[in-house]
All heavy atoms as a GROMACS GRO file, in nm:
protein
  574
    1MET      N    1  11.587   9.003   7.744
    1MET     CA    2  11.699   8.950   7.671
    1MET      C    3  11.729   8.810   7.725
    1MET      O    4  11.709   8.782   7.842
    1MET     CB    5  11.820   9.042   7.689
    1MET     CG    6  11.944   8.989   7.623
    1MET     SD    7  12.087   9.101   7.615
    1MET     CE    8  12.114   9.147   7.783
    2GLU      N    9  11.778   8.725   7.636
    2GLU     CA   10  11.815   8.590   7.675
    2GLU      C   11  11.963   8.567   7.654
    2GLU      O   12  12.026   8.632   7.571
    2GLU     CB   13  11.738   8.487   7.592
    2GLU     CG   14  11.591   8.483   7.621
    2GLU     CD   15  11.519   8.381   7.535
    2GLU    OE1   16  11.583   8.313   7.452
    2GLU    OE2   17  11.398   8.368   7.552
    3LYS      N   18  12.016   8.475   7.732
    3LYS     CA   19  12.154   8.430   7.716
    3LYS      C   20  12.150   8.279   7.702
    3LYS      O   21  12.085   8.212   7.783
    3LYS     CB   22  12.238   8.470   7.838
    3LYS     CG   23  12.380   8.418   7.835
    3LYS     CD   24  12.456   8.460   7.959
    3LYS     CE   25  12.600   8.412   7.952
    3LYS     NZ   26  12.679   8.465   8.062
    4ILE      N   27  12.216   8.227   7.599
    4ILE     CA   28  12.223   8.083   7.579
    4ILE      C   29  12.368   8.040   7.589
    4ILE      O   30  12.453   8.094   7.518
    4ILE     CB   31  12.161   8.042   7.444
    4ILE    CG1   32  12.015   8.087   7.438
    4ILE    CG2   33  12.174   7.891   7.424
    4ILE    CD1   34  11.947   8.064   7.305
    5THR      N   35  12.396   7.949   7.680
    5THR     CA   36  12.532   7.902   7.699
    5THR      C   37  12.567   7.798   7.593
    5THR      O   38  12.481   7.747   7.523
    5THR     CB   39  12.549   7.843   7.840
    5THR    OG1   40  12.455   7.736   7.857
    5THR    CG2   41  12.526   7.949   7.947
    6GLN      N   42  12.695   7.765   7.587
    6GLN     CA   43  12.742   7.670   7.485
    6GLN      C   44  12.680   7.532   7.500
    6GLN      O   45  12.670   7.458   7.402
    6GLN     CB   46  12.894   7.661   7.487
    6GLN     CG   47  12.959   7.785   7.432
    6GLN     CD   48  13.108   7.768   7.415
    6GLN    OE1   49  13.164   7.659   7.430
    6GLN    NE2   50  13.175   7.876   7.382
    7ASP      N   51  12.636   7.497   7.621
    7ASP     CA   52  12.572   7.366   7.638
    7ASP      C   53  12.423   7.369   7.607
    7ASP      O   54  12.353   7.270   7.626
    7ASP     CB   55  12.597   7.312   7.780
    7ASP     CG   56  12.533   7.396   7.889
    7ASP    OD1   57  12.475   7.502   7.860
    7ASP    OD2   58  12.543   7.356   8.008
    8GLY      N   59  12.373   7.484   7.557
    8GLY     CA   60  12.233   7.496   7.516
    8GLY      C   61  12.136   7.533   7.625
    8GLY      O   62  12.015   7.523   7.608
    9PHE      N   63  12.185   7.581   7.739
    9PHE     CA   64  12.097   7.622   7.848
    9PHE      C   65  12.064   7.770   7.830
    9PHE      O   66  12.151   7.852   7.803
    9PHE     CB   67  12.163   7.599   7.984
    9PHE     CG   68  12.065   7.603   8.097
    9PHE    CD1   69  11.992   7.490   8.130
    9PHE    CD2   70  12.044   7.719   8.169
    9PHE    CE1   71  11.900   7.493   8.234
    9PHE    CE2   72  11.952   7.722   8.273
    9PHE     CZ   73  11.881   7.608   8.305
   10ALA      N   74  11.937   7.804   7.846
   10ALA     CA   75  11.891   7.941   7.826
   10ALA      C   76  11.857   8.009   7.959
   10ALA      O   77  11.802   7.946   8.050
   10ALA     CB   78  11.769   7.943   7.736
   11TRP      N   79  11.892   8.136   7.966
   11TRP     CA   80  11.867   8.221   8.082
   11TRP      C   81  11.792   8.345   8.037
   11TRP      O   82  11.822   8.401   7.932
   11TRP     CB   83  11.997   8.266   8.146
   11TRP     CG   84  12.083   8.154   8.194
   11TRP    CD1   85  12.178   8.086   8.122
   11TRP    CD2   86  12.084   8.097   8.325
   11TRP    NE1   87  12.236   7.991   8.200
   11TRP    CE2   88  12.181   7.996   8.326
   11TRP    CE3   89  12.013   8.125   8.441
   11TRP    CZ2   90  12.208   7.920   8.438
   11TRP    CZ3   91  12.041   8.049   8.553
   11TRP    CH2   92  12.137   7.949   8.551
   12GLN      N   93  11.696   8.390   8.116
   12GLN     CA   94  11.632   8.520   8.094
   12GLN      C   95  11.711   8.622   8.174
   12GLN      O   96  11.722   8.613   8.296
   12GLN     CB   97  11.486   8.517   8.142
   12GLN     CG   98  11.415   8.650   8.127
   12GLN     CD   99  11.394   8.688   7.982
   12GLN    OE1  100  11.359   8.605   7.900
   12GLN    NE2  101  11.417   8.813   7.951
   13ILE      N  102  11.771   8.720   8.106
   13ILE     CA  103  11.851   8.822   8.171
   13ILE      C  104  11.759   8.930   8.228
   13ILE      O  105  11.667   8.976   8.160
   13ILE     CB  106  11.952   8.884   8.072
   13ILE    CG1  107  12.042   8.776   8.013
   13ILE    CG2  108  12.034   8.993   8.140
   13ILE    CD1  109  12.120   8.695   8.115
   14LEU      N  110  11.784   8.967   8.351
   14LEU     CA  111  11.702   9.066   8.420
   14LEU      C  112  11.770   9.203   8.419
   14LEU      O  113  11.891   9.212   8.428
   14LEU     CB  114  11.678   9.024   8.565
   14LEU     CG  115  11.610   8.888   8.586
   14LEU    CD1  116  11.607   8.855   8.735
   14LEU    CD2  117  11.471   8.888   8.528
   15SER      N  118  11.689   9.306   8.414
   15SER     CA  119  11.741   9.442   8.431
   15SER      C  120  11.778   9.462   8.578
   15SER      O  121  11.744   9.382   8.664
   15SER     CB  122  11.634   9.545   8.392
   15SER     OG  123  11.528   9.545   8.488
   16TYR      N  124  11.850   9.569   8.603
   16TYR     CA  125  11.891   9.604   8.741
   16TYR      C  126  11.770   9.606   8.833
   16TYR      O  127  11.770   9.542   8.938
   16TYR     CB  128  11.958   9.742   8.734
   16TYR     CG  129  12.002   9.797   8.868
   16TYR    CD1  130  12.132   9.774   8.915
   16TYR    CD2  131  11.915   9.872   8.946
   16TYR    CE1  132  12.173   9.826   9.037
   16TYR    CE2  133  11.956   9.924   9.068
   16TYR     CZ  134  12.085   9.901   9.113
   16TYR     OH  135  12.125   9.951   9.233
   17HIS      N  136  11.666   9.677   8.792
   17HIS     CA  137  11.547   9.691   8.878
   17HIS      C  138  11.470   9.560   8.891
   17HIS      O  139  11.419   9.528   9.000
   17HIS     CB  140  11.458   9.803   8.825
   17HIS     CG  141  11.524   9.936   8.831
   17HIS    ND1  142  11.549  10.002   8.949
   17HIS    CD2  143  11.573  10.017   8.734
   17HIS    CE1  144  11.610  10.116   8.926
   17HIS    NE2  145  11.626  10.127   8.794
   18ASP      N  146  11.460   9.484   8.782
   18ASP     CA  147  11.392   9.354   8.790
   18ASP      C  148  11.467   9.258   8.880
   18ASP      O  149  11.404   9.182   8.954
   18ASP     CB  150  11.376   9.293   8.650
   18ASP     CG  151  11.268   9.360   8.568
   18ASP    OD1  152  11.184   9.434   8.625
   18ASP    OD2  153  11.267   9.341   8.446
   19ALA      N  154  11.600   9.260   8.876
   19ALA     CA  155  11.679   9.172   8.962
   19ALA      C  156  11.649   9.200   9.110
   19ALA      O  157  11.629   9.107   9.188
   19ALA     CB  158  11.828   9.189   8.933
   20ILE      N  159  11.644   9.326   9.144
   20ILE     CA  160  11.613   9.364   9.283
   20ILE      C  161  11.472   9.319   9.320
   20ILE      O  162  11.450   9.262   9.427
   20ILE     CB  163  11.630   9.516   9.302
   20ILE    CG1  164  11.778   9.554   9.288
   20ILE    CG2  165  11.574   9.561   9.437
   20ILE    CD1  166  11.803   9.702   9.278
   21GLN      N  167  11.376   9.341   9.231
   21GLN     CA  168  11.238   9.303   9.258
   21GLN      C  169  11.223   9.151   9.271
   21GLN      O  170  11.158   9.102   9.364
   21GLN     CB  171  11.145   9.355   9.148
   21GLN     CG  172  10.998   9.336   9.179
   21GLN     CD  173  10.955   9.413   9.304
   21GLN    OE1  174  10.981   9.532   9.315
   21GLN    NE2  175  10.890   9.347   9.396
   22TYR      N  176  11.284   9.076   9.180
   22TYR     CA  177  11.277   8.930   9.186
   22TYR      C  178  11.336   8.881   9.318
   22TYR      O  179  11.281   8.791   9.383
   22TYR     CB  180  11.354   8.866   9.070
   22TYR     CG  181  11.274   8.849   8.943
   22TYR    CD1  182  11.205   8.955   8.885
   22TYR    CD2  183  11.269   8.726   8.878
   22TYR    CE1  184  11.133   8.939   8.768
   22TYR    CE2  185  11.198   8.710   8.761
   22TYR     CZ  186  11.130   8.816   8.706
   22TYR     OH  187  11.059   8.798   8.591
   23PHE      N  188  11.449   8.938   9.359
   23PHE     CA  189  11.512   8.898   9.486
   23PHE      C  190  11.419   8.925   9.604
   23PHE      O  191  11.397   8.837   9.688
   23PHE     CB  192  11.646   8.972   9.505
   23PHE     CG  193  11.712   8.938   9.634
   23PHE    CD1  194  11.786   8.820   9.647
   23PHE    CD2  195  11.703   9.022   9.744
   23PHE    CE1  196  11.847   8.786   9.768
   23PHE    CE2  197  11.765   8.990   9.864
   23PHE     CZ  198  11.836   8.872   9.875
   24HIS      N  199  11.360   9.043   9.607
   24HIS     CA  200  11.270   9.077   9.718
   24HIS      C  201  11.142   8.995   9.717
   24HIS      O  202  11.082   8.974   9.822
   24HIS     CB  203  11.240   9.227   9.718
   24HIS     CG  204  11.356   9.310   9.762
   24HIS    ND1  205  11.410   9.304   9.888
   24HIS    CD2  206  11.432   9.400   9.695
   24HIS    CE1  207  11.512   9.385   9.898
   24HIS    NE2  208  11.528   9.446   9.781
   25ASP      N  209  11.103   8.947   9.597
   25ASP     CA  210  10.984   8.861   9.587
   25ASP      C  211  11.015   8.716   9.622
   25ASP      O  212  10.925   8.631   9.620
   25ASP     CB  213  10.927   8.867   9.445
   25ASP     CG  214  10.861   9.000   9.414
   25ASP    OD1  215  10.835   9.080   9.506
   25ASP    OD2  216  10.834   9.026   9.294
   26GLY      N  217  11.142   8.686   9.650
   26GLY     CA  218  11.180   8.551   9.688
   26GLY      C  219  11.199   8.456   9.572
   26GLY      O  220  11.206   8.334   9.591
   27LYS      N  221  11.211   8.509   9.450
   27LYS     CA  222  11.232   8.424   9.333
   27LYS      C  223  11.378   8.383   9.324
   27LYS      O  224  11.467   8.454   9.371
   27LYS     CB  225  11.188   8.497   9.207
   27LYS     CG  226  11.039   8.526   9.207
   27LYS     CD  227  10.996   8.598   9.085
   27LYS     CE  228  10.845   8.624   9.093
   27LYS     NZ  229  10.800   8.710   8.985
   28THR      N  230  11.404   8.269   9.264
   28THR     CA  231  11.540   8.219   9.248
   28THR      C  232  11.607   8.290   9.132
   28THR      O  233  11.558   8.283   9.018
   28THR     CB  234  11.539   8.067   9.225
   28THR    OG1  235  11.471   8.004   9.335
   28THR    CG2  236  11.680   8.013   9.214
   29ILE      N  237  11.718   8.358   9.161
   29ILE     CA  238  11.794   8.428   9.057
   29ILE      C  239  11.941   8.388   9.069
   29ILE      O  240  11.984   8.340   9.172
   29ILE     CB  241  11.777   8.581   9.065
   29ILE    CG1  242  11.823   8.636   9.200
   29ILE    CG2  243  11.633   8.621   9.036
   29ILE    CD1  244  11.820   8.788   9.211
   30PHE      N  245  12.013   8.408   8.959
   30PHE     CA  246  12.152   8.364   8.951
   30PHE      C  247  12.241   8.474   8.899
   30PHE      O  248  12.200   8.555   8.815
   30PHE     CB  249  12.164   8.244   8.856
   30PHE     CG  250  12.098   8.120   8.907
   30PHE    CD1  251  11.962   8.098   8.888
   30PHE    CD2  252  12.171   8.024   8.975
   30PHE    CE1  253  11.900   7.984   8.935
   30PHE    CE2  254  12.109   7.909   9.023
   30PHE     CZ  255  11.975   7.889   9.002
   31ALA      N  256  12.366   8.475   8.948
   31ALA     CA  257  12.472   8.558   8.892
   31ALA      C  258  12.535   8.477   8.779
   31ALA      O  259  12.579   8.363   8.799
   31ALA     CB  260  12.575   8.590   8.998
   32LEU      N  261  12.537   8.534   8.658
   32LEU     CA  262  12.589   8.466   8.539
   32LEU      C  263  12.716   8.536   8.496
   32LEU      O  264  12.713   8.654   8.462
   32LEU     CB  265  12.485   8.470   8.427
   32LEU     CG  266  12.343   8.426   8.466
   32LEU    CD1  267  12.245   8.455   8.352
   32LEU    CD2  268  12.342   8.280   8.505
   33ARG      N  269  12.826   8.462   8.495
   33ARG     CA  270  12.955   8.522   8.462
   33ARG      C  271  12.992   8.497   8.316
   33ARG      O  272  12.940   8.406   8.253
   33ARG     CB  273  13.062   8.465   8.554
   33ARG     CG  274  13.041   8.511   8.698
   33ARG     CD  275  13.135   8.444   8.797
   33ARG     NE  276  13.088   8.466   8.933
   33ARG     CZ  277  12.989   8.399   8.989
   33ARG    NH1  278  12.928   8.304   8.925
   33ARG    NH2  279  12.952   8.426   9.113
   34ASP      N  280  13.086   8.578   8.266
   34ASP     CA  281  13.129   8.567   8.128
   34ASP      C  282  13.190   8.431   8.094
   34ASP      O  283  13.188   8.390   7.979
   34ASP     CB  284  13.231   8.677   8.094
   34ASP     CG  285  13.165   8.815   8.083
   34ASP    OD1  286  13.042   8.824   8.071
   34ASP    OD2  287  13.240   8.914   8.086
   35ASP      N  288  13.245   8.363   8.194
   35ASP     CA  289  13.305   8.231   8.168
   35ASP      C  290  13.201   8.119   8.169
   35ASP      O  291  13.235   8.001   8.168
   35ASP     CB  292  13.416   8.202   8.268
   35ASP     CG  293  13.365   8.185   8.411
   35ASP    OD1  294  13.245   8.198   8.437
   35ASP    OD2  295  13.450   8.161   8.500
   36GLU      N  296  13.073   8.156   8.170
   36GLU     CA  297  12.957   8.066   8.167
   36GLU      C  298  12.935   7.992   8.300
   36GLU      O  299  12.857   7.898   8.306
   36GLU     CB  300  12.961   7.970   8.049
   36GLU     CG  301  12.950   8.043   7.917
   36GLU     CD  302  12.903   7.956   7.803
   36GLU    OE1  303  12.892   7.832   7.818
   36GLU    OE2  304  12.876   8.013   7.696
   37SER      N  305  13.000   8.035   8.406
   37SER     CA  306  12.970   7.981   8.538
   37SER      C  307  12.855   8.062   8.597
   37SER      O  308  12.828   8.174   8.554
   37SER     CB  309  13.092   7.986   8.629
   37SER     OG  310  13.131   8.119   8.654
   38GLU      N  311  12.789   8.001   8.692
   38GLU     CA  312  12.678   8.072   8.758
   38GLU      C  313  12.673   8.034   8.905
   38GLU      O  314  12.724   7.929   8.944
   38GLU     CB  315  12.543   8.042   8.690
   38GLU     CG  316  12.487   7.905   8.716
   38GLU     CD  317  12.541   7.797   8.622
   38GLU    OE1  318  12.589   7.827   8.513
   38GLU    OE2  319  12.532   7.681   8.662
   39SER      N  320  12.610   8.120   8.984
   39SER     CA  321  12.588   8.089   9.124
   39SER      C  322  12.455   8.153   9.166
   39SER      O  323  12.420   8.261   9.120
   39SER     CB  324  12.703   8.141   9.212
   39SER     OG  325  12.719   8.280   9.196
   40GLN      N  326  12.384   8.082   9.251
   40GLN     CA  327  12.256   8.133   9.298
   40GLN      C  328  12.279   8.252   9.390
   40GLN      O  329  12.370   8.251   9.474
   40GLN     CB  330  12.179   8.024   9.371
   40GLN     CG  331  12.039   8.069   9.410
   40GLN     CD  332  11.957   7.956   9.469
   40GLN    OE1  333  11.998   7.840   9.468
   40GLN    NE2  334  11.842   7.991   9.522
   41ILE      N  335  12.198   8.353   9.373
   41ILE     CA  336  12.201   8.470   9.461
   41ILE      C  337  12.108   8.439   9.578
   41ILE      O  338  11.987   8.429   9.560
   41ILE     CB  339  12.160   8.596   9.384
   41ILE    CG1  340  12.262   8.626   9.275
   41ILE    CG2  341  12.144   8.714   9.480
   41ILE    CD1  342  12.225   8.738   9.182
   42VAL      N  343  12.168   8.426   9.696
   42VAL     CA  344  12.092   8.384   9.813
   42VAL      C  345  12.075   8.498   9.914
   42VAL      O  346  11.970   8.512   9.975
   42VAL     CB  347  12.161   8.264   9.881
   42VAL    CG1  348  12.087   8.220  10.006
   42VAL    CG2  349  12.174   8.147   9.783
   43THR      N  350  12.179   8.579   9.929
   43THR     CA  351  12.175   8.685  10.028
   43THR      C  352  12.171   8.824   9.962
   43THR      O  353  12.202   8.836   9.842
   43THR     CB  354  12.299   8.680  10.120
   43THR    OG1  355  12.416   8.711  10.042
   43THR    CG2  356  12.315   8.543  10.183
   44ARG      N  357  12.138   8.921  10.039
   44ARG     CA  358  12.140   9.058   9.989
   44ARG      C  359  12.281   9.098   9.945
   44ARG      O  360  12.298   9.167   9.845
   44ARG     CB  361  12.088   9.154  10.096
   44ARG     CG  362  12.081   9.297  10.050
   44ARG     CD  363  12.025   9.387  10.161
   44ARG     NE  364  12.019   9.522  10.115
   44ARG     CZ  365  11.912   9.579  10.058
   44ARG    NH1  366  11.802   9.510  10.041
   44ARG    NH2  367  11.916   9.704  10.019
   45GLN      N  368  12.382   9.050  10.018
   45GLN     CA  369  12.521   9.079   9.981
   45GLN      C  370  12.554   9.016   9.845
   45GLN      O  371  12.623   9.077   9.764
   45GLN     CB  372  12.618   9.030  10.088
   45GLN     CG  373  12.762   9.073  10.061
   45GLN     CD  374  12.778   9.225  10.064
   45GLN    OE1  375  12.739   9.289  10.161
   45GLN    NE2  376  12.834   9.281   9.958
   46ASP      N  377  12.506   8.893   9.821
   46ASP     CA  378  12.525   8.830   9.689
   46ASP      C  379  12.468   8.918   9.579
   46ASP      O  380  12.530   8.937   9.474
   46ASP     CB  381  12.455   8.694   9.682
   46ASP     CG  382  12.513   8.587   9.771
   46ASP    OD1  383  12.629   8.602   9.816
   46ASP    OD2  384  12.442   8.487   9.795
   47LEU      N  385  12.349   8.970   9.603
   47LEU     CA  386  12.283   9.056   9.504
   47LEU      C  387  12.362   9.183   9.482
   47LEU      O  388  12.387   9.221   9.367
   47LEU     CB  389  12.140   9.089   9.549
   47LEU     CG  390  12.061   9.183   9.458
   47LEU    CD1  391  12.043   9.124   9.320
   47LEU    CD2  392  11.928   9.219   9.522
   48GLU      N  393  12.402   9.249   9.590
   48GLU     CA  394  12.478   9.372   9.577
   48GLU      C  395  12.610   9.350   9.503
   48GLU      O  396  12.647   9.429   9.417
   48GLU     CB  397  12.503   9.434   9.715
   48GLU     CG  398  12.375   9.487   9.778
   48GLU     CD  399  12.395   9.534   9.921
   48GLU    OE1  400  12.510   9.534   9.971
   48GLU    OE2  401  12.294   9.570   9.984
   49ASP      N  402  12.678   9.240   9.535
   49ASP     CA  403  12.803   9.208   9.466
   49ASP      C  404  12.780   9.186   9.317
   49ASP      O  405  12.853   9.239   9.233
   49ASP     CB  406  12.869   9.084   9.526
   49ASP     CG  407  12.925   9.107   9.665
   49ASP    OD1  408  12.941   9.225   9.706
   49ASP    OD2  409  12.951   9.007   9.734
   50ALA      N  410  12.677   9.108   9.283
   50ALA     CA  411  12.649   9.080   9.142
   50ALA      C  412  12.613   9.207   9.066
   50ALA      O  413  12.652   9.223   8.950
   50ALA     CB  414  12.536   8.977   9.132
   51LEU      N  415  12.541   9.297   9.129
   51LEU     CA  416  12.503   9.421   9.063
   51LEU      C  417  12.625   9.512   9.042
   51LEU      O  418  12.627   9.592   8.949
   51LEU     CB  419  12.396   9.495   9.143
   51LEU     CG  420  12.259   9.427   9.146
   51LEU    CD1  421  12.170   9.496   9.249
   51LEU    CD2  422  12.194   9.430   9.008
   52ASP      N  423  12.726   9.497   9.125
   52ASP     CA  424  12.847   9.581   9.116
   52ASP      C  425  12.949   9.530   9.014
   52ASP      O  426  13.029   9.606   8.964
   52ASP     CB  427  12.914   9.593   9.252
   52ASP     CG  428  12.840   9.686   9.346
   52ASP    OD1  429  12.756   9.765   9.299
   52ASP    OD2  430  12.864   9.678   9.468
   53TRP      N  431  12.949   9.398   8.986
   53TRP     CA  432  13.051   9.341   8.899
   53TRP      C  433  13.016   9.366   8.753
   53TRP      O  434  12.904   9.344   8.708
   53TRP     CB  435  13.064   9.192   8.923
   53TRP     CG  436  13.115   9.157   9.059
   53TRP    CD1  437  13.201   9.229   9.136
   53TRP    CD2  438  13.082   9.042   9.135
   53TRP    NE1  439  13.224   9.165   9.255
   53TRP    CE2  440  13.154   9.049   9.257
   53TRP    CE3  441  13.001   8.932   9.113
   53TRP    CZ2  442  13.144   8.952   9.355
   53TRP    CZ3  443  12.992   8.834   9.211
   53TRP    CH2  444  13.063   8.845   9.330
   54ASP      N  445  13.115   9.410   8.674
   54ASP     CA  446  13.094   9.439   8.533
   54ASP      C  447  13.077   9.314   8.448
   54ASP      O  448  13.012   9.318   8.344
   54ASP     CB  449  13.211   9.521   8.476
   54ASP     CG  450  13.213   9.662   8.533
   54ASP    OD1  451  13.106   9.714   8.571
   54ASP    OD2  452  13.323   9.720   8.538
   55ASP      N  453  13.138   9.203   8.489
   55ASP     CA  454  13.135   9.082   8.407
   55ASP      C  455  13.023   8.985   8.450
   55ASP      O  456  13.028   8.868   8.416
   55ASP     CB  457  13.270   9.011   8.410
   55ASP     CG  458  13.305   8.958   8.549
   55ASP    OD1  459  13.250   9.009   8.648
   55ASP    OD2  460  13.387   8.865   8.557
   56VAL      N  461  12.923   9.036   8.520
   56VAL     CA  462  12.814   8.951   8.571
   56VAL      C  463  12.680   9.004   8.522
   56VAL      O  464  12.655   9.124   8.527
   56VAL     CB  465  12.817   8.945   8.726
   56VAL    CG1  466  12.695   8.872   8.779
   56VAL    CG2  467  12.945   8.881   8.775
   57GLN      N  468  12.597   8.912   8.474
   57GLN     CA  469  12.457   8.944   8.446
   57GLN      C  470  12.374   8.866   8.547
   57GLN      O  471  12.420   8.764   8.601
   57GLN     CB  472  12.420   8.900   8.305
   57GLN     CG  473  12.493   8.976   8.196
   57GLN     CD  474  12.458   8.920   8.059
   57GLN    OE1  475  12.478   8.803   8.033
   57GLN    NE2  476  12.409   9.005   7.972
   58ILE      N  477  12.255   8.912   8.572
   58ILE     CA  478  12.165   8.842   8.664
   58ILE      C  479  12.050   8.787   8.583
   58ILE      O  480  11.993   8.856   8.498
   58ILE     CB  481  12.116   8.937   8.775
   58ILE    CG1  482  12.236   8.985   8.857
   58ILE    CG2  483  12.015   8.865   8.864
   58ILE    CD1  484  12.203   9.087   8.963
   59GLY      N  485  12.017   8.660   8.610
   59GLY     CA  486  11.912   8.599   8.531
   59GLY      C  487  11.836   8.491   8.604
   59GLY      O  488  11.871   8.451   8.715
   60VAL      N  489  11.732   8.442   8.535
   60VAL     CA  490  11.651   8.330   8.584
   60VAL      C  491  11.661   8.217   8.481
   60VAL      O  492  11.678   8.241   8.362
   60VAL     CB  493  11.505   8.368   8.610
   60VAL    CG1  494  11.495   8.470   8.723
   60VAL    CG2  495  11.439   8.424   8.486
   61GLU      N  496  11.649   8.096   8.531
   61GLU     CA  497  11.657   7.980   8.443
   61GLU      C  498  11.536   7.970   8.351
   61GLU      O  499  11.423   7.988   8.395
   61GLU     CB  500  11.664   7.852   8.526
   61GLU     CG  501  11.787   7.838   8.612
   61GLU     CD  502  11.782   7.713   8.699
   61GLU    OE1  503  11.681   7.691   8.768
   61GLU    OE2  504  11.881   7.639   8.695
   62ILE      N  505  11.564   7.939   8.225
   62ILE     CA  506  11.458   7.903   8.131
   62ILE      C  507  11.463   7.752   8.109
   62ILE      O  508  11.364   7.684   8.118
   62ILE     CB  509  11.473   7.978   7.998
   62ILE    CG1  510  11.453   8.128   8.017
   62ILE    CG2  511  11.372   7.924   7.894
   62ILE    CD1  512  11.479   8.212   7.895
   63GLY      N  513  11.583   7.701   8.081
   63GLY     CA  514  11.600   7.558   8.061
   63GLY      C  515  11.680   7.530   7.938
   63GLY      O  516  11.724   7.621   7.865
   64PHE      N  517  11.696   7.401   7.907
   64PHE     CA  518  11.772   7.362   7.789
   64PHE      C  519  11.687   7.385   7.663
   64PHE      O  520  11.568   7.359   7.662
   64PHE     CB  521  11.815   7.217   7.797
   64PHE     CG  522  11.933   7.195   7.888
   64PHE    CD1  523  11.914   7.147   8.016
   64PHE    CD2  524  12.061   7.226   7.845
   64PHE    CE1  525  12.022   7.129   8.101
   64PHE    CE2  526  12.170   7.209   7.930
   64PHE     CZ  527  12.150   7.159   8.058
   65ILE      N  528  11.755   7.434   7.561
   65ILE     CA  529  11.691   7.456   7.432
   65ILE      C  530  11.697   7.325   7.355
   65ILE      O  531  11.806   7.266   7.341
   65ILE     CB  532  11.764   7.567   7.353
   65ILE    CG1  533  11.768   7.697   7.434
   65ILE    CG2  534  11.703   7.586   7.216
   65ILE    CD1  535  11.632   7.755   7.463
   66LYS      N  536  11.586   7.279   7.306
   66LYS     CA  537  11.585   7.157   7.226
   66LYS      C  538  11.633   7.188   7.085
   66LYS      O  539  11.594   7.290   7.027
   66LYS     CB  540  11.444   7.100   7.220
   66LYS     CG  541  11.395   7.046   7.352
   66LYS     CD  542  11.260   6.984   7.338
   66LYS     CE  543  11.212   6.933   7.473
   66LYS     NZ  544  11.082   6.869   7.466
   67THR      N  545  11.716   7.103   7.034
   67THR     CA  546  11.762   7.119   6.898
   67THR      C  547  11.713   7.002   6.816
   67THR      O  548  11.703   6.888   6.864
   67THR     CB  549  11.916   7.127   6.891
   67THR    OG1  550  11.969   7.009   6.948
   67THR    CG2  551  11.968   7.248   6.966
   68SER      N  552  11.681   7.029   6.693
   68SER     CA  553  11.636   6.921   6.605
   68SER      C  554  11.755   6.872   6.523
   68SER      O  555  11.840   6.951   6.483
   68SER     CB  556  11.524   6.969   6.513
   68SER     OG  557  11.571   7.073   6.432
   69LYS      N  558  11.758   6.745   6.500
   69LYS     CA  559  11.864   6.686   6.418
   69LYS      C  560  11.806   6.651   6.284
   69LYS      O  561  11.706   6.581   6.277
   69LYS     CB  562  11.923   6.565   6.488
   69LYS     CG  563  11.986   6.603   6.620
   69LYS     CD  564  12.067   6.493   6.676
   69LYS     CE  565  12.123   6.544   6.809
   69LYS     NZ  566  12.234   6.471   6.854
   70ILE      N  567  11.868   6.702   6.184
   70ILE     CA  568  11.817   6.679   6.047
   70ILE      C  569  11.893   6.566   5.983
   70ILE      O  570  12.005   6.542   6.003
   70ILE     CB  571  11.829   6.808   5.964
   70ILE    CG1  572  11.746   6.915   6.028
   70ILE    CG2  573  11.789   6.782   5.822
   70ILE    CD1  574  11.756   7.050   5.962
   0.00000   0.00000   0.00000
């Protein structure tokens, strides 16, 4: 699943198990909040907190979506 913020930035949303695996593999993952703020998950405590919060998704950066102007 993807999440696209109002500024056109896209995130790949990770499942619970994928988030844990990505973290253990040393990949950069982020806590994505409903207010469109984000923070990098750096520690195991960051990960556990993000997994516990109802208003947080965990994702990886895809990048800005290009839009065409007609």
